[in-house]
Structure formats: structure tokens, C-alpha cells
C-alpha positions in Angstrom: 7.9 -72.2 65.3 6.4 -73.6 68.5 2.5 -73.4 67.9 1.0 -70.4 70.3 3.7 -68.4 68.3 2.2 -70.1 64.8 -1.3 -69.4 66.1 -0.7 -66.3 67.7 0.7 -64.5 64.5 -1.9 -66.6 62.3 -4.6 -65.0 64.5 -3.1 -61.4 64.4 -2.7 -61.5 60.7 -6.5 -62.6 59.8 -7.6 -59.6 62.7 -5.1 -56.9 60.8 -6.6 -58.5 57.3 -9.9 -58.4 58.3 -10.0 -54.2 59.7 -8.3 -53.7 57.2 -11.0 -54.8 54.1 -13.7 -53.0 56.6 -12.2 -50.4 58.2 -14.1 -51.4 61.4 -12.7 -52.6 64.8 -13.8 -55.7 66.3 -14.0 -58.6 64.3 -15.3 -62.3 64.8 -13.8 -65.8 63.6 -17.9 -65.5 61.1 -18.5 -61.4 61.1 -17.2 -57.6 61.0 -19.7 -55.7 63.7 -19.5 -52.3 63.1 -22.0 -48.5 64.4 -22.4 -46.5 61.6 -25.0 -42.8 61.5 -28.0 -43.8 59.1 -28.0 -41.1 56.9 -30.8 -42.0 54.2 -33.3 -44.7 54.5 -33.9 -45.4 50.2 -36.3 -48.1 51.0 -38.3 -49.9 53.7 -35.0 -52.8 53.2 -32.6 -50.3 52.2 -30.4 -48.3 54.2 -27.2 -45.2 53.4 -24.9 -45.5 56.4 -21.8 -43.4 57.1 -18.7 -44.9 59.2 -15.5 -42.6 59.3 -16.3 -41.0 56.4 -16.9 -43.1 54.2 -21.0 -43.9 52.9 -22.5 -47.3 53.0 -25.2 -49.0 51.0 -27.0 -51.4 53.7 -29.3 -54.4 52.7 -31.7 -56.1 55.6 -31.0 -59.9 55.4 -34.8 -61.7 55.4 -36.7 -60.2 54.0 -37.7 -57.9 51.5 -39.7 -55.1 52.2 -42.6 -53.8 48.6 -41.2 -51.4 46.1 -41.3 -47.3 45.7 -44.4 -48.1 43.1 -46.3 -50.1 44.8 -48.8 -49.9 47.9 -47.0 -49.5 51.5 -43.5 -49.0 49.3 -43.3 -45.7 50.7 -45.1 -46.0 54.2 -41.9 -49.1 54.6 -39.0 -46.5 53.9 -41.4 -44.1 56.3 -41.7 -46.7 58.8 -37.4 -47.6 58.4 -36.8 -44.3 58.7 -38.4 -43.5 61.6 -37.0 -45.6 62.9 -33.6 -45.5 62.5 -32.8 -42.1 59.9 -30.2 -39.8 62.2 -29.3 -42.6 64.6 -26.2 -44.5 64.9 -26.9 -48.1 64.3 -24.9 -51.8 65.0 -24.2 -53.1 61.8 -23.1 -56.9 62.1 -22.4 -58.8 58.4 -20.4 -61.5 57.5 -18.6 -60.5 54.6 -16.5 -57.1 54.2 -18.0 -54.7 51.1 -20.3 -52.6 49.1 -23.0 -53.1 49.3 -23.1 -54.9 52.8 -26.3 -57.3 53.7 -26.1 -57.4 57.4 -27.8 -57.8 60.1 -29.4 -53.7 61.7 -29.4 -53.9 65.7 -30.8 -50.1 67.4 -32.3 -48.8 70.6 -31.7 -51.8 73.1 -30.8 -54.1 70.2 -33.9 -54.1 68.5 -33.1 -55.7 64.9 -35.2 -53.2 61.9 -34.9 -56.5 60.0 -37.3 -58.0 63.0 -39.9 -54.0 63.5 -40.8 -54.4 60.0 -41.7 -57.8 59.0 -43.9 -57.4 63.4 -45.1 -54.1 61.9 -46.6 -55.8 58.6 -43.6 -53.0 56.0 -41.6 -55.9 55.0 -42.2 -59.9 53.7 -39.6 -62.6 55.5 -37.7 -64.9 53.5 -38.2 -68.1 54.2 -40.4 -70.2 54.5 -40.3 -71.7 58.1 -43.5 -70.4 60.0 -41.9 -70.8 63.4 -39.0 -68.7 62.9 -39.2 -65.3 64.3 -39.5 -63.6 61.8 -42.0 -66.3 60.2 -43.8 -65.9 63.6 -44.1 -61.6 63.0 -46.0 -62.1 59.2 -47.9 -64.4 60.3 -49.3 -62.2 64.0 -48.8 -59.3 61.2 -51.2 -60.2 58.9 -53.7 -62.2 61.7 -53.9 -58.7 63.4 -54.5 -57.4 59.7 -51.2 -54.4 60.2 -49.6 -53.3 57.1 -49.0 -53.9 54.0 -51.7 -57.1 55.6 -54.7 -54.8 56.5 -56.9 -55.9 53.5 -55.2 -59.2 52.5 -58.9 -60.6 53.6 -59.6 -59.7 50.7 -56.3 -59.3 48.7 -53.5 -60.8 49.1 -50.6 -58.8 49.0 -48.3 -59.4 45.7 -44.7 -59.7 47.5 -42.3 -57.3 46.1 -40.6 -60.7 44.0 -43.3 -61.5 42.2 -43.6 -56.9 41.7 -40.2 -56.8 40.3 -40.7 -60.3 37.8 -44.5 -58.5 36.3 -42.2 -54.9 35.5 -39.6 -56.8 34.6 -42.0 -58.7 31.6 -44.0 -55.7 31.2 
């Protein structure tokens, strides 16, 4: 067999396999992109979407929103819902399955995770303050937005510490 035919068949097989696993039309070498309707927002960093009559859970990567039972947890949930609930969003992920860890774009390529951090409704999970998310968090802190409103008096407890404290009780 000639090389172009082998490469073509391998590409076709990879594309078909990706579509089979994820049931999505658009695949590339490292990511899967698809549109879905947001039908629920259980918390500030999780969405329930509907794609081809299938419910999928989407976890937003790069952020951690307050838990529902901690300060600003309900506010974070409401903020995310206001932005995307009932809307068609574009999800990009490196893996198929459920839950999906993927970026969510909406309304002219706004990135939901970035909007959450920018509004002070979530922490970034990066420690790099010069990253896009790190800069957004520093600006939200400086402007005392969302969970940072009283940060000069008392630093808010990050969700990962909140969860650890609850496990110890």
C-alpha cells in the first residue's frame, strides 16, 4: 500500500472513532468541540447540558467556585446560570465521556470560566498570577468583586480548603 492511502485510512479511522466515542461532529488531533444547550447549573463550576438528547455534566477546568454551602456559593451558581442557562454554548474538551472537563464558550466567544474568575465568583486553580486567569483574579481582588468584597478584613476560604474542613468534621 502507498503511504498517502495509509495516512488517509488512519485519519478516517481516527475521525470515525472520535465521533463514535463522543458523538460529536467536530474533532481534531487534541480536542473535541461541540455545541450543546445548558439545561441546568448545579453550582458555579458545573453545567448540565443537552447534546443530541443526551444529558452531559460539564466541569469547568481551571477554576473552583465556592461550594453551595459556603459564602458566595449560591451567588456563583446564580451568576453562571444568568450567563448560560437556556443558551447554546460551545464546549471544547480533550476527552470524551461523562463528566466532561471542558472549556465553555458563549456569546461571541466569551469563556465562562474566565467570566467567573473576572467577576470574583470563582478561584483560579493556577498559581501563575501572570496567566489570563491569574490576572483576572488579581483584578477582581483589587476591585473587591464577589467573594473578594471583604478580603481586606478576612480572606475567603477556597473551596478545596472548605471541602477538606468538612471532611475532618
